N, C-alpha and C positions, 0 to 999 in steps of 0.2 A: 585228193593232194596235191602233199606243198610244192610234191617242185614243177607242179606243172603251174604254178602262178607265176605270170614271165617278169620278167625282170627290168626294173621299170626302167634303170639307165640305159634302156636301147633306143640306137637310134636308127631310124628308118631309113632316115636319107643317106644314111654312111653305109647302107649295104641294100637298095636300090635293087642291084640285079638276082639278088639273095631275094628278097623282100616280092620282089615279082615271079619270078622260078616259083614259089613255093603257091601263087597263089593263082597259080594254071588251072584252069577249068576244069573238070574232071575228076581229080587229085582226093586220093583214098588215108592216111594218114594213121598207123598203126605203130601204137606207142607203147611199149614196157617196160617199168619206170618202179620203182619204190622208192622211201623218202628216206630207207635207211640206209642207201646204197649215195658211198661217196661221190660216186664216178657220175649220178646222176643227178642228186641235190647241186652238180658243177654246174653241165649243163645244159639240163632239161628247159630251166627256168630263164638261158639265151634261145633256145629251138620254137616257147613261146609264145614271147615274145616277137619272135620270127613272122610267127603264125598268126600270132593276134594284129600285123604286123599288114599282113598279106589279108586280112579280111575273113581269113579261112573260118567257114563255120563249120559251130560244132560240134553239126551232124558229120562232119566231115573228118574227126578225129575220132580213135579209138581208143581208148586210154585203159590198158590190162597192168592193174598192179603184184606186181611179183613179191612173192617169198622166197626164202631160202629152206630149203629142204634139204634130205639126210644126201639124196643124188646129185643134187644141184639144183638151181630155178627150178619153182612149181608156183601154176598158177594160170588159169584162162587165156586160149591161146599160144602156149609157149611148145608142146609137141607139136602142134599144127603149121608154125611160123618155123619151127626147129632152130628159134632162142635159146640160149647159152649166156649171152652175154649182156647187163643190161648199162647203161642201156641201149634199146634199139626201139630201132625208128623202120619202118617197113614203111614205102610210101609202093601203090596201087592207085590204077587207072582202069575202069570197067574188068576188075577183076582179079588183073595182071601184075606181078612186079614189076616196078618197074626200077627200083634201086632199095636198100639200105644200109644203114650208118649200126653197124655194131661197137660199144664200148668208148674205141676212140678214134683220134685217129686225128694227123698234121691241122686238118680243118675239123671246125664246128659242125654240129652236127647241121645244121640250117647245110650251110657251105657248100660242104658233101655232096647234102641233095637236089641241090640247087646246079653243081655241075655236074651229077651224074646225070641227071634231066636235063641238061641241055645237051648235051655230049648223046644222051638219046632220041636228040631232033623234036622233042615233048616238051620244049618251055625253053626261055633265055637264062640260064646261069652269068 
């Protein structure tokens, strides 16, 4: 997917705490995105750059492509994870959800998740 191509201008040294938090052992990332979605195109490439800088293995990231349906978003895992808005990123450890980001917020996807992981005592933010 195009939205998962890391933005080339990302500077990991400027976001060292975020990179460190998202690179913590045992994290699994579930990402719902779509190339047709303006929010996804604007936010997911920077998130992908953080994952790349953190050295997150591809097998720790599950990507779920989302399509537009008559009654909302459709695609793999949408109902199971209660995804209504995209982009949505759910971070899990040992099968338990630690935090999630949905559509937009005052911070980037990566900064929001890193902050929440730090607050949960599961990493540094």
